N, C-alpha and C positions, 0 to 999 in steps of 0.2 A: 124509364126502365122498361124494357120490353117484357111482356108477359110470357107465359109458358108456350102458347101457340106460336108466337113470333120466334122464340128461341129454338123450337123444334124445326121451324122452316129454315132458319139460319144454319143450324147444324146439318140439316139435310143437304143444303146447297154446298156447304164446306165439304161434306163427305163426298158429294158428287164431283166437285172440282179437284180436290186433292187426292182422293182415294183412301182406302182403309190402311194401306201400308205406310203412307206418309203422315197420317194424323198423329201418332205418338211422337214422331220427330218434330212436327210442327208445334205440338203442345209443349214439349220440352224446351224448344227454342223460345217460345213466348214466355215461359216461366223464368228462364234465365235472363231474358231481356228485362222483364219486370223487376227482378231482384237487383240487377245491375242499375236500373234506373233509380230505385229506391235508395241504394247505397250512395249513388252520386248525389242525390238530393240531400242525404244526411251529411255528406262531406261538404257540400256547398253551404249548408246551413251553419256548420261549425267554423268555417273559415271566415276571417275578417274581410270585409269588403275593402278593396283597394281603391284609393282615390285616383281618378284618372289624372295623369300629368299632362298639362297643357304644353303644346309645342310652342317655342318662342317664335314670334312673328319676325319678319325680316327687319322691321323697324326696331324692335327690341334688341335683336342681335347686333344691329349697326350701332345702337347706343352703347351697348356693352363693350363693343370693340373700341369706341371712342374713349370711354372712361378708362378702360384698361391701358390704352396707349398713352393717355395723359398721365397716368399714375406711374408708368415706367420711365418717363422722361425726366 
C-alpha cells in the first residue's frame, strides 16, 4: 500500500494528465465501474456453476448412428 507521499505524487500526475475539469467525471466513472464489478461478483457467486458439456467425438457419433440404425431395422 503506498504511503501519503506516494499518493500525493500519483494524484498530482493524474491532475496534470487529465486536468481539473475531467477529474469529477473520471472519479464518477471509476465509482460506477467498481459498483458494477461488485454486483457482478455477487451475482456470479449466487449462480450455480454449470457443468461443461463434452462434445461427442466423431467415433462416438458413428457408434450412435450404427446402434440407432440397427434398432430401426
